[in-house]
C-alpha positions in Angstrom: 81.2 14.3 118.3 84.9 15.8 117.6 85.5 18.1 115.5 89.0 17.1 113.8 89.3 20.0 111.5 89.8 22.6 114.2 93.6 22.0 114.8 94.4 21.6 111.3 93.1 25.3 110.6 94.8 26.5 113.7 98.1 25.0 112.5 97.6 26.5 108.8 97.1 29.8 110.4 100.2 29.9 112.7 102.1 28.9 109.7 100.8 31.9 107.7 101.5 34.4 110.2 105.1 32.9 110.5 105.5 33.2 106.7 104.4 36.7 106.7 106.6 37.8 109.6 109.6 36.1 107.5 108.7 38.0 104.4 108.3 41.5 106.4 111.8 40.9 107.9 113.0 40.2 104.6 111.7 43.1 103.0 112.8 45.3 105.8 116.3 44.0 105.1 115.9 44.5 101.5 114.8 48.2 102.3 117.7 48.7 105.0 120.1 47.1 102.1 119.0 49.6 99.2 121.8 51.5 97.8 122.7 55.3 98.1 119.7 57.8 98.1 119.7 59.4 94.5 119.6 63.1 94.7 120.1 66.3 92.9 122.3 69.2 94.3 123.1 72.7 93.8 126.5 74.0 94.2 126.5 76.8 96.6 128.1 80.0 95.2 127.7 83.7 95.7 125.8 85.9 93.1 124.9 89.4 93.2 121.2 89.9 94.3 119.3 92.9 95.4 119.5 94.3 98.7 115.9 94.4 99.8 113.8 95.5 102.8 110.2 94.5 103.2 107.6 95.8 105.4 103.9 95.9 106.0 102.4 99.2 105.4 98.9 100.9 105.4 97.7 103.2 102.7 96.1 106.7 103.7 95.1 109.7 101.5 97.6 112.4 101.3 95.2 114.8 102.4 91.9 113.8 104.4 89.6 116.7 105.5 86.7 116.8 107.8 84.1 119.1 106.0 82.5 121.2 108.8 79.6 123.8 108.9 81.0 127.1 109.7 77.6 128.7 110.5 74.7 127.0 112.2 71.3 126.5 110.4 69.2 124.1 108.7 70.8 121.6 106.2 68.7 122.6 103.1 70.2 120.6 100.4 73.2 118.0 99.6 74.5 118.5 96.2 77.1 115.6 95.6 76.9 112.1 95.4 78.3 110.1 98.2 81.6 108.3 97.3 82.1 110.2 94.1 85.0 112.4 93.2 84.6 116.0 93.7 86.8 118.9 92.5 88.3 121.7 94.7 85.4 124.4 94.9 82.6 122.1 94.1 79.4 123.1 96.4 78.6 120.1 98.7 76.0 121.4 100.9 73.5 124.4 101.1 72.5 125.8 104.4 69.5 127.7 104.5 70.8 131.6 103.7 67.5 133.3 104.6 68.6 134.3 108.3 71.9 135.3 107.0 70.6 137.4 104.1 68.5 139.3 106.8 71.5 139.8 108.9 73.5 141.3 105.9 70.5 143.5 105.0 70.5 144.9 108.8 74.2 145.4 108.3 74.2 147.3 105.1 71.4 149.6 106.5 73.5 150.2 109.6 76.5 151.1 107.4 74.1 153.5 105.3 73.3 155.1 108.4 76.6 155.7 109.6 77.9 156.7 106.6 75.1 159.6 106.8 76.4 160.2 110.2 79.9 160.8 109.1 78.9 163.2 106.3 76.9 165.4 108.8 79.8 165.3 111.2 82.1 166.6 108.3 79.8 169.6 107.6 79.5 170.4 111.4 83.3 170.3 111.7 83.7 172.6 108.7 81.2 175.1 109.7 82.1 175.3 113.5 85.9 175.6 112.3 85.3 178.4 110.2 83.1 180.2 112.8 85.8 179.7 115.5 88.3 181.4 113.2 86.1 184.4 113.4 85.6 184.1 116.9 81.9 183.5 116.5 82.0 180.4 118.3 84.2 178.9 121.0 87.3 176.9 120.2 85.9 174.1 122.4 82.9 173.8 120.2 85.0 173.5 117.1 87.1 170.9 118.9 84.0 168.9 119.9 82.7 168.6 116.2 86.0 167.6 115.2 85.9 164.8 117.8 82.5 163.9 116.6 83.7 163.4 113.3 86.1 161.2 114.3 83.7 159.0 116.3 81.5 158.8 113.5 84.4 157.7 110.9 85.2 155.0 113.5 81.4 153.9 113.6 81.7 153.7 109.9 84.6 151.2 110.0 82.7 149.0 112.7 79.6 149.2 110.3 81.8 148.2 107.2 83.2 145.1 109.0 79.8 144.2 110.2 78.8 144.0 106.5 81.9 142.0 105.7 81.0 139.5 108.3 77.6 139.3 107.3 78.7 138.6 103.7 81.3 136.0 104.9 78.6 134.1 107.2 76.2 134.3 104.1 79.0 132.5 101.8 79.5 130.1 104.1 76.0 128.6 103.6 77.3 127.0 100.5 79.6 124.3 101.8 82.4 123.8 99.3 85.0 121.3 99.0 88.6 122.7 99.9 90.3 120.0 98.1 89.7 117.6 94.9 89.2 113.8 96.3 86.7 111.4 97.2 83.9 112.5 99.0 82.7 110.2 101.7 78.9 109.8 103.2 76.8 112.5 104.5 76.6 112.6 108.3 73.4 114.5 108.4 70.0 114.3 106.3 68.5 117.2 104.6 66.4 119.3 107.0 68.9 118.6 110.0 69.9 121.5 112.4 73.8 121.8 112.2 75.7 124.0 115.1 78.8 125.2 114.1 81.8 124.7 116.5 80.2 121.3 117.7 80.1 117.7 116.9 77.0 118.1 114.9 78.9 120.7 112.7 80.7 117.5 110.8 78.8 117.2 107.5 81.4 114.7 105.7 85.0 114.1 104.7 87.0 114.5 101.3 90.0 112.2 101.2 92.7 112.9 98.4 93.9 109.5 97.2 96.2 110.9 94.4 98.8 111.0 95.5 98.5 108.2 97.9 100.7 107.8 101.2 101.8 104.7 102.7 103.0 104.5 106.3 105.4 101.3 107.4 107.8 100.9 109.8 111.4 99.1 109.9 113.7 97.7 112.6 116.6 99.3 113.7 119.0 96.8 112.2 117.0 97.5 108.8 117.3 101.2 109.0 121.1 101.0 109.9 121.5 98.8 106.7 119.5 101.3 104.6 121.4 104.4 106.1 124.8 102.4 105.6 123.8 101.7 101.9 122.9 105.5 101.1 126.0 106.5 102.5 128.3 104.1 100.8 126.4 105.1 97.6 127.5 108.8 98.4 131.0 108.2 98.9 131.3 106.9 95.5 129.9 110.4 94.2 132.6 113.4 93.8 132.8 115.4 96.9 130.9 118.5 95.5 128.0 115.9 94.5 127.8 114.3 97.9 124.6 114.8 100.1 124.0 114.4 103.7 123.1 110.5 105.0 119.2 111.0 104.5 118.1 107.5 104.2 114.7 108.6 102.8 116.2 111.0 99.9 115.3 110.0 96.6 114.8 106.6 97.8 112.8 104.4 95.4 110.1 102.3 97.0 107.7 99.5 95.5 104.5 98.2 96.6 103.2 94.7 96.5 99.6 94.2 96.0 97.6 91.4 97.9 98.1 89.1 95.1 102.0 89.5 95.2 101.9 91.4 92.0 103.9 94.8 92.0 102.1 98.1 91.8 102.6 99.7 88.3 103.7 103.2 90.0 106.9 103.3 92.0 107.0 105.7 94.9 109.3 107.7 97.1 110.0 108.1 100.6 109.0 111.8 101.8 109.2 111.2 105.6 111.5 109.5 108.2 110.7 109.9 111.9 113.7 111.6 113.8 113.7 109.0 116.7 113.4 105.4 117.1 110.0 104.1 118.8 111.5 102.7 122.3 108.6 100.2 123.0 108.7 98.6 119.6 112.3 99.3 118.4 111.1 100.6 115.1 111.3 103.8 112.8 108.2 105.0 111.3 108.7 105.9 107.5 106.3 107.2 104.9 106.1 106.6 101.1 104.2 108.7 98.3 103.0 107.0 95.2 101.0 108.0 92.1 97.5 106.7 92.3 95.5 108.1 89.3 93.3 105.3 88.8 92.6 104.8 92.8 93.8 101.0 92.4 94.8 101.4 96.2 92.1 102.8 98.5 93.0 104.3 102.1 93.0 102.0 104.8 94.4 99.0 102.6 97.1 97.0 104.0 100.0 96.6 101.4 103.7 95.3 101.5 106.4 97.8 100.9 109.7 96.7 99.4 112.6 99.0 99.3 115.7 98.3 97.1 118.8 99.9 98.6 121.3 98.4 96.1 123.0 94.8 95.7 125.5 92.6 97.6 126.9 89.1 96.9 125.1 86.4 98.8 124.2 82.5 98.7 120.8 81.6 97.5 119.0 78.4 97.4 115.9 77.2 95.8 113.0 77.6 98.7 112.1 73.6 98.4 115.6 73.1 99.8 115.0 74.9 103.1 113.3 72.9 105.7 112.3 73.6 109.3 113.1 71.8 112.5 112.8 72.8 116.2 116.4 74.3 115.9 115.3 76.5 112.9 115.9 76.5 109.2 118.2 73.7 107.8 119.2 72.2 104.4 120.9 69.0 103.6 124.3 69.0 102.1 126.5 66.2 100.7 129.7 65.9 102.9 133.1 64.2 101.8 132.0 60.8 102.6 128.8 61.1 100.1 126.8 61.2 103.2 123.6 63.4 103.8 124.6 66.3 106.7 121.7 68.6 108.2 123.2 72.1 108.0 121.4 75.0 110.2 121.1 78.1 108.2 120.0 81.7 108.7 117.7 82.6 106.0 117.2 86.3 104.6 114.8 87.8 102.1 113.4 85.8 99.2 115.0 86.4 95.6 112.5 85.4 93.1 112.0 81.4 93.7 115.3 81.3 95.8 116.2 82.0 99.2 119.0 84.0 100.4 121.1 82.3 102.9 123.0 84.6 105.4 124.9 82.1 107.5 125.5 78.3 107.5 126.6 77.8 104.1 129.9 78.0 102.4 130.6 78.4 98.6 131.2 74.9 97.3 128.5 73.2 99.6 126.6 70.8 97.6 123.2 71.2 98.6 120.3 68.4 98.2 117.1 70.1 96.4 115.2 67.0 95.6 114.3 63.4 97.3 114.2 65.3 100.6 111.8 63.0 102.0 114.2 59.8 101.8 117.0 61.6 102.9 118.2 61.2 106.7 121.4 62.3 108.6 124.3 60.2 107.8 122.3 58.2 105.0 124.4 57.6 101.7 123.4 59.7 98.9 124.4 59.5 95.3 124.2 62.8 93.2 122.5 62.3 89.9 123.0 65.5 88.3 123.9 69.1 89.0 123.4 71.7 86.0 125.0 75.1 85.9 122.8 78.0 87.0 122.7 80.9 84.4 122.3 83.3 87.1 125.4 82.3 88.9 126.4 79.0 90.5 125.0 75.9 89.8 121.1 75.0 89.8 119.7 71.4 90.0 117.8 70.0 86.9 114.1 70.1 87.9 
């Protein structure tokens, strides 16, 4: 039996596909025939922006001390809590003092014995000197008595030194903190034998985190800019008030924490290396920051920002800057009201804007919205351009 409905269904399907294809072409024609893309622009103009240099640094204690045993013995007691704050002079450990007390007692006994020897030698020397004057004894005997007195006095000095050494070693059985700071973990447990002058003599560490030091580096070009900025600032002063071009002198530094917020206490550069690292092409610097609340711990990575003055520069919103294989670029409106791609060289961030070092001129109309629909050579229509209170003009959000 023949199926007469199948050809009819096929014809209907082909007609429907043709209709859809026609609609698609018509839709594409309508899209291609749309008017100019509506955009908002920013008129590029120079305004004064801070001249900033940013780098990544690592925090460290301004003083880091290894606490070591200065005498050998049994670690009798630990008197501090690990990780706690200690003050200068606080006792951290006790080493068994008994052997050193015995040594001190022997030294004091030897000192008393030698003191008695000196007194006897003095009496002998006086008596023989008087007899020699009366020719009752030979002069040589008197001289020998005087030499014995001198030897006894020298022995007395040695005995006194031995007592002082024994007292010093006994004092070393109390291990104290040479600085104030945060004490680290104890390397040895109570009852352990520690040996002075070896690796086992290390007991713990104390780190002073207030003030805090941050080490960082900058490139040769950044260091040159910093040096030039400091020099130009000095040239504006009277001749008598000028100082050498020391880039770190009285330079204010700001820390940025992990969340991007600035650290409350500004710091200052207290060290700049005298030479460039030939392998990395950088110069090492160090800044000092007050850290009374210990908000930053040694070993923490932070961002360091140096403000070295101000300069006129063109800035654009960060959203206007895009990336391509050729580098960063922005869209600008040319004289034909068409979108034109402009390769730019970006600098530091200025708030929510991006500094443009090269690629833009004053008066250029930078497109700041509807960027996904903008193509090279496409017609655009500027909807709005509003003045920027900070200088130049800023597009409406």
